[in-house]
KELODO-600646 format. One record per residue (C-alpha): residue in one letter; x, y, z. Coordinates in steps of 0.5 Angstrom, whole numbers, plus 500, padded with zeros to 3 digits. Last residue first. Example, Ala and Ser with C-alpha at 12.3 -4.5 7.8 and 13.67 -1.06 7.14 Angstrom:
BEGIN
[atom "S", [527, 498, 514]];
[atom "A", [525, 491, 516]];
END
This chain:
BEGIN
[atom "X", [569, 564, 479]];
[atom "X", [564, 563, 486]];
[atom "X", [567, 556, 486]];
[atom "X", [574, 558, 486]];
[atom "X", [573, 563, 492]];
[atom "X", [570, 558, 496]];
[atom "X", [574, 552, 496]];
[atom "X", [580, 558, 497]];
[atom "X", [576, 560, 504]];
[atom "X", [575, 552, 506]];
[atom "X", [581, 551, 504]];
[atom "X", [584, 556, 509]];
[atom "X", [579, 555, 514]];
[atom "X", [582, 549, 515]];
[atom "X", [589, 550, 515]];
[atom "X", [588, 554, 521]];
[atom "X", [584, 549, 524]];
[atom "X", [590, 545, 523]];
[atom "X", [594, 550, 526]];
[atom "X", [590, 551, 532]];
[atom "X", [590, 544, 534]];
[atom "X", [598, 543, 532]];
[atom "X", [600, 543, 540]];
[atom "X", [595, 537, 541]];
[atom "X", [590, 538, 546]];
[atom "X", [591, 537, 553]];
[atom "X", [584, 534, 556]];
[atom "X", [582, 532, 549]];
[atom "X", [574, 532, 547]];
[atom "X", [576, 538, 542]];
[atom "X", [582, 534, 540]];
[atom "X", [577, 528, 537]];
[atom "X", [574, 533, 534]];
[atom "X", [579, 537, 530]];
[atom "X", [581, 531, 528]];
[atom "X", [575, 528, 524]];
[atom "X", [576, 536, 522]];
[atom "X", [582, 534, 519]];
[atom "X", [579, 529, 515]];
[atom "X", [574, 532, 512]];
[atom "X", [579, 537, 511]];
[atom "X", [583, 533, 507]];
[atom "X", [578, 531, 504]];
[atom "X", [575, 537, 500]];
[atom "X", [583, 539, 499]];
[atom "X", [584, 534, 495]];
[atom "X", [591, 536, 492]];
[atom "X", [595, 531, 493]];
[atom "X", [598, 534, 498]];
[atom "X", [593, 536, 501]];
[atom "X", [590, 529, 502]];
[atom "X", [597, 527, 505]];
[atom "X", [595, 532, 510]];
[atom "X", [590, 530, 512]];
[atom "X", [591, 522, 512]];
[atom "X", [596, 524, 517]];
[atom "X", [591, 528, 522]];
[atom "X", [587, 522, 523]];
[atom "X", [592, 517, 523]];
[atom "X", [594, 521, 529]];
[atom "X", [588, 519, 533]];
[atom "X", [588, 512, 531]];
[atom "X", [581, 511, 534]];
[atom "X", [579, 508, 527]];
[atom "X", [584, 501, 528]];
[atom "X", [584, 496, 524]];
[atom "X", [581, 500, 518]];
[atom "X", [584, 506, 521]];
[atom "X", [591, 503, 520]];
[atom "X", [589, 501, 513]];
[atom "X", [587, 509, 511]];
[atom "X", [594, 511, 513]];
[atom "X", [598, 506, 509]];
[atom "X", [594, 509, 503]];
[atom "X", [593, 516, 504]];
[atom "X", [602, 515, 505]];
[atom "X", [603, 511, 499]];
[atom "X", [599, 517, 495]];
[atom "X", [604, 522, 499]];
[atom "X", [611, 520, 496]];
[atom "X", [613, 525, 500]];
[atom "X", [619, 520, 502]];
[atom "X", [617, 524, 509]];
[atom "X", [610, 523, 508]];
[atom "X", [612, 515, 505]];
[atom "X", [615, 513, 512]];
[atom "X", [610, 517, 517]];
[atom "X", [604, 512, 512]];
[atom "X", [608, 506, 515]];
[atom "X", [608, 508, 522]];
[atom "X", [601, 508, 521]];
[atom "X", [601, 501, 518]];
[atom "X", [605, 499, 524]];
[atom "X", [600, 502, 529]];
[atom "X", [594, 499, 526]];
[atom "X", [597, 492, 527]];
[atom "X", [593, 487, 522]];
[atom "X", [599, 485, 517]];
[atom "X", [604, 483, 523]];
[atom "X", [609, 479, 520]];
[atom "X", [609, 483, 514]];
[atom "X", [608, 489, 517]];
[atom "X", [614, 489, 520]];
[atom "X", [619, 488, 515]];
[atom "X", [615, 493, 511]];
[atom "X", [617, 497, 516]];
[atom "X", [624, 496, 517]];
[atom "X", [626, 497, 509]];
[atom "X", [622, 504, 510]];
[atom "X", [625, 506, 516]];
[atom "X", [631, 504, 514]];
[atom "X", [630, 508, 507]];
[atom "X", [628, 514, 512]];
[atom "X", [635, 515, 516]];
[atom "X", [633, 521, 518]];
[atom "X", [636, 520, 525]];
[atom "X", [629, 521, 528]];
[atom "X", [626, 516, 523]];
[atom "X", [631, 511, 524]];
[atom "X", [629, 511, 531]];
[atom "X", [621, 511, 530]];
[atom "X", [622, 504, 525]];
[atom "X", [625, 502, 530]];
[atom "X", [620, 503, 536]];
[atom "X", [615, 501, 531]];
[atom "X", [618, 495, 531]];
[atom "X", [619, 494, 539]];
[atom "X", [611, 495, 539]];
[atom "X", [610, 489, 534]];
[atom "X", [615, 484, 537]];
[atom "X", [610, 486, 544]];
[atom "X", [604, 484, 540]];
[atom "X", [607, 477, 539]];
[atom "X", [610, 477, 545]];
[atom "X", [603, 475, 548]];
[atom "X", [603, 469, 545]];
[atom "X", [598, 468, 541]];
[atom "X", [590, 469, 540]];
[atom "X", [587, 475, 536]];
[atom "X", [580, 475, 537]];
[atom "X", [577, 478, 531]];
[atom "X", [573, 485, 530]];
[atom "X", [566, 486, 532]];
[atom "X", [561, 487, 527]];
[atom "X", [554, 486, 531]];
[atom "X", [547, 483, 529]];
[atom "X", [540, 483, 528]];
[atom "X", [540, 491, 530]];
[atom "X", [537, 493, 523]];
[atom "X", [544, 497, 522]];
[atom "X", [547, 490, 523]];
[atom "X", [543, 487, 518]];
[atom "X", [544, 491, 512]];
[atom "X", [551, 492, 514]];
[atom "X", [551, 484, 514]];
[atom "X", [549, 484, 507]];
[atom "X", [553, 489, 504]];
[atom "X", [559, 485, 507]];
[atom "X", [557, 479, 504]];
[atom "X", [556, 483, 496]];
[atom "X", [563, 486, 497]];
[atom "X", [566, 479, 500]];
[atom "X", [564, 476, 494]];
[atom "X", [558, 471, 494]];
[atom "X", [560, 462, 494]];
[atom "X", [556, 461, 500]];
[atom "X", [562, 458, 504]];
[atom "X", [568, 463, 502]];
[atom "X", [563, 469, 502]];
[atom "X", [563, 467, 510]];
[atom "X", [570, 466, 510]];
[atom "X", [572, 472, 508]];
[atom "X", [567, 477, 512]];
[atom "X", [569, 472, 518]];
[atom "X", [568, 466, 521]];
[atom "X", [568, 466, 528]];
[atom "X", [561, 468, 531]];
[atom "X", [557, 462, 528]];
[atom "X", [554, 466, 522]];
[atom "X", [551, 462, 517]];
[atom "X", [544, 462, 518]];
[atom "X", [545, 470, 517]];
[atom "X", [549, 468, 510]];
[atom "X", [543, 464, 507]];
[atom "X", [538, 468, 510]];
[atom "X", [540, 474, 506]];
[atom "X", [541, 470, 501]];
[atom "X", [534, 468, 501]];
[atom "X", [531, 475, 502]];
[atom "X", [530, 478, 509]];
[atom "X", [523, 479, 512]];
[atom "X", [525, 478, 520]];
[atom "X", [520, 478, 525]];
[atom "X", [520, 482, 531]];
[atom "X", [526, 483, 536]];
[atom "X", [534, 484, 535]];
[atom "X", [537, 488, 541]];
[atom "X", [541, 482, 543]];
[atom "X", [546, 482, 538]];
[atom "X", [548, 475, 534]];
[atom "X", [555, 475, 531]];
[atom "X", [558, 478, 525]];
[atom "X", [567, 478, 525]];
[atom "X", [571, 484, 522]];
[atom "X", [576, 480, 517]];
[atom "X", [574, 483, 510]];
[atom "X", [576, 491, 513]];
[atom "X", [573, 496, 516]];
[atom "X", [567, 494, 517]];
[atom "X", [562, 498, 521]];
[atom "X", [566, 506, 520]];
[atom "X", [567, 502, 513]];
[atom "X", [561, 501, 511]];
[atom "X", [559, 508, 508]];
[atom "X", [566, 508, 504]];
[atom "X", [566, 500, 502]];
[atom "X", [558, 504, 497]];
[atom "X", [563, 508, 494]];
[atom "X", [570, 504, 493]];
[atom "X", [563, 500, 489]];
[atom "X", [560, 504, 485]];
[atom "X", [568, 506, 482]];
[atom "X", [568, 499, 481]];
[atom "X", [562, 498, 478]];
[atom "X", [564, 504, 473]];
[atom "X", [570, 501, 471]];
[atom "X", [567, 494, 470]];
[atom "X", [563, 497, 466]];
[atom "X", [569, 501, 462]];
[atom "X", [572, 494, 461]];
[atom "X", [567, 491, 457]];
[atom "X", [566, 483, 459]];
[atom "X", [568, 478, 455]];
[atom "X", [568, 470, 457]];
[atom "X", [573, 465, 457]];
[atom "X", [571, 457, 459]];
[atom "X", [576, 452, 463]];
[atom "X", [582, 457, 465]];
[atom "X", [587, 460, 461]];
[atom "X", [586, 465, 455]];
[atom "X", [592, 463, 450]];
[atom "X", [597, 467, 448]];
[atom "X", [598, 469, 441]];
[atom "X", [595, 476, 439]];
[atom "X", [600, 479, 443]];
[atom "X", [602, 486, 448]];
[atom "X", [605, 485, 454]];
[atom "X", [603, 489, 460]];
[atom "X", [608, 490, 466]];
[atom "X", [604, 493, 472]];
[atom "X", [608, 494, 479]];
[atom "X", [606, 495, 487]];
[atom "X", [602, 500, 490]];
[atom "X", [595, 503, 491]];
[atom "X", [591, 496, 490]];
[atom "X", [584, 496, 491]];
[atom "X", [583, 495, 483]];
[atom "X", [586, 488, 483]];
[atom "X", [580, 486, 488]];
[atom "X", [575, 489, 484]];
[atom "X", [579, 485, 478]];
[atom "X", [579, 478, 482]];
[atom "X", [571, 479, 483]];
[atom "X", [569, 481, 475]];
[atom "X", [572, 475, 473]];
[atom "X", [568, 470, 478]];
[atom "X", [562, 474, 476]];
[atom "X", [564, 473, 469]];
[atom "X", [564, 466, 470]];
[atom "X", [558, 465, 473]];
[atom "X", [555, 469, 468]];
[atom "X", [557, 466, 462]];
[atom "X", [556, 459, 466]];
[atom "X", [549, 461, 466]];
[atom "X", [548, 462, 458]];
[atom "X", [551, 456, 456]];
[atom "X", [546, 452, 460]];
[atom "X", [549, 448, 466]];
[atom "X", [550, 440, 467]];
[atom "X", [546, 439, 461]];
[atom "X", [551, 434, 457]];
[atom "X", [554, 440, 453]];
[atom "X", [555, 444, 457]];
[atom "X", [559, 442, 462]];
[atom "X", [564, 440, 456]];
[atom "X", [564, 447, 455]];
[atom "X", [565, 449, 461]];
[atom "X", [571, 443, 462]];
[atom "X", [575, 446, 456]];
[atom "X", [575, 441, 450]];
[atom "X", [581, 436, 449]];
[atom "X", [577, 429, 451]];
[atom "X", [581, 425, 452]];
[atom "X", [580, 420, 458]];
[atom "X", [582, 426, 463]];
[atom "X", [577, 430, 459]];
[atom "X", [571, 426, 460]];
[atom "X", [573, 424, 467]];
[atom "X", [573, 431, 469]];
[atom "X", [566, 432, 466]];
[atom "X", [563, 426, 470]];
[atom "X", [566, 428, 477]];
[atom "X", [563, 435, 475]];
[atom "X", [556, 432, 474]];
[atom "X", [556, 428, 479]];
[atom "X", [559, 434, 484]];
[atom "X", [552, 438, 482]];
[atom "X", [552, 444, 478]];
[atom "X", [550, 451, 479]];
[atom "X", [549, 450, 487]];
[atom "X", [554, 456, 488]];
[atom "X", [558, 451, 492]];
[atom "X", [558, 446, 485]];
[atom "X", [560, 453, 481]];
[atom "X", [566, 454, 484]];
[atom "X", [568, 448, 484]];
[atom "X", [568, 447, 477]];
[atom "X", [571, 454, 475]];
[atom "X", [577, 453, 480]];
[atom "X", [578, 459, 484]];
[atom "X", [585, 461, 483]];
[atom "X", [584, 466, 490]];
[atom "X", [592, 467, 493]];
[atom "X", [596, 467, 485]];
[atom "X", [590, 472, 482]];
[atom "X", [586, 471, 476]];
[atom "X", [582, 474, 471]];
[atom "X", [580, 472, 463]];
[atom "X", [577, 475, 457]];
[atom "X", [577, 484, 459]];
[atom "X", [575, 488, 453]];
[atom "X", [580, 492, 450]];
[atom "X", [581, 488, 443]];
[atom "X", [582, 482, 446]];
[atom "X", [585, 482, 454]];
[atom "X", [587, 478, 459]];
[atom "X", [588, 480, 466]];
[atom "X", [594, 477, 471]];
[atom "X", [594, 479, 479]];
[atom "X", [600, 478, 484]];
[atom "X", [600, 477, 491]];
[atom "X", [605, 477, 497]];
[atom "X", [600, 483, 499]];
[atom "X", [606, 488, 500]];
[atom "X", [610, 485, 494]];
[atom "X", [604, 487, 490]];
[atom "X", [604, 484, 482]];
[atom "X", [599, 486, 476]];
[atom "X", [601, 483, 470]];
[atom "X", [598, 485, 464]];
[atom "X", [596, 481, 458]];
[atom "X", [595, 481, 451]];
[atom "X", [591, 485, 446]];
[atom "X", [590, 493, 446]];
[atom "X", [583, 497, 444]];
[atom "X", [587, 503, 445]];
[atom "X", [581, 506, 450]];
[atom "X", [581, 500, 453]];
[atom "X", [588, 499, 455]];
[atom "X", [588, 505, 457]];
[atom "X", [583, 506, 462]];
[atom "X", [585, 500, 465]];
[atom "X", [592, 503, 466]];
[atom "X", [588, 508, 469]];
[atom "X", [585, 505, 474]];
[atom "X", [591, 501, 476]];
[atom "X", [593, 508, 478]];
[atom "X", [599, 511, 474]];
[atom "X", [605, 514, 478]];
[atom "X", [603, 509, 485]];
[atom "X", [602, 504, 481]];
[atom "X", [609, 502, 479]];
[atom "X", [611, 501, 471]];
[atom "X", [609, 498, 465]];
[atom "X", [608, 499, 458]];
[atom "X", [608, 495, 452]];
[atom "X", [604, 496, 446]];
END
């Protein structure tokens, strides 16, 4: 079965589920122009055998050394054997020379594969294609076999946990620093001490994950707990650079607004996509993209860009309202009400509430009434 299409029409979770239920064998390729990234996943009868990202290849040998599972000398020895004509995969050689057990090797490769999958599961834009075939060799130094169903369940759990952490850690570019509020002795696990020792006020979540050989998600969970305990504070990274960079972003926002004002939606889309590539952490530009996709009635993309805007700036008031609108258009009324109510709470603090305040309040009441009516059936 060869399938392809945009993720906005068939989400990545649905693609994985389809390939699992159909017990497909072949290679899934997912391309995200927004992230300038490509991910590939090898399937065998519906199970995942291997996965890789172009921007995050994670060679097996280096990963095992960073994780403390093998010594550098063992890795060099295995590579020398390959150079001398040993045609086996690196993982097989490492097991054969006693550098690592097969069980631990499989565990590490599974971890590596899962992290690539979970990264891809966060993509809500892009294009996917699946090429069926039994003769496509699985690349890499070692292959594994992971149940797609278990990956989907774990992916859903992580999304739920990220939603609880996103107020403190909206994205992996956040930087932990030591807090003056922490008092008393700390009772931490070894891995928590390891992360705490690596905090230097400059490394962000992704950098800490790199030096610790943990995933971004695991590091974020540890930092979230340490912040809740008062040990750390999580801050936005400083943005050094010339002042004109922010002025350029503001100019691009204005260009997008002009294109929207004259109803040239395609020009607005092209402008905002180019602008985000230049200023990927601009909350205002992500919000402009949400407005563009709302105008195009592509509400899944509008939702995604609203959420990104709020990750970079949770105080961006109009994004709360627009996110509620996008969710309502997608039929997710309960989620829409949540974001509309957040927007209304912001309006209560404003000296001059927005002209649409009463309209949004009426929409909340109507949605709650509809939910109550359906619930009583």
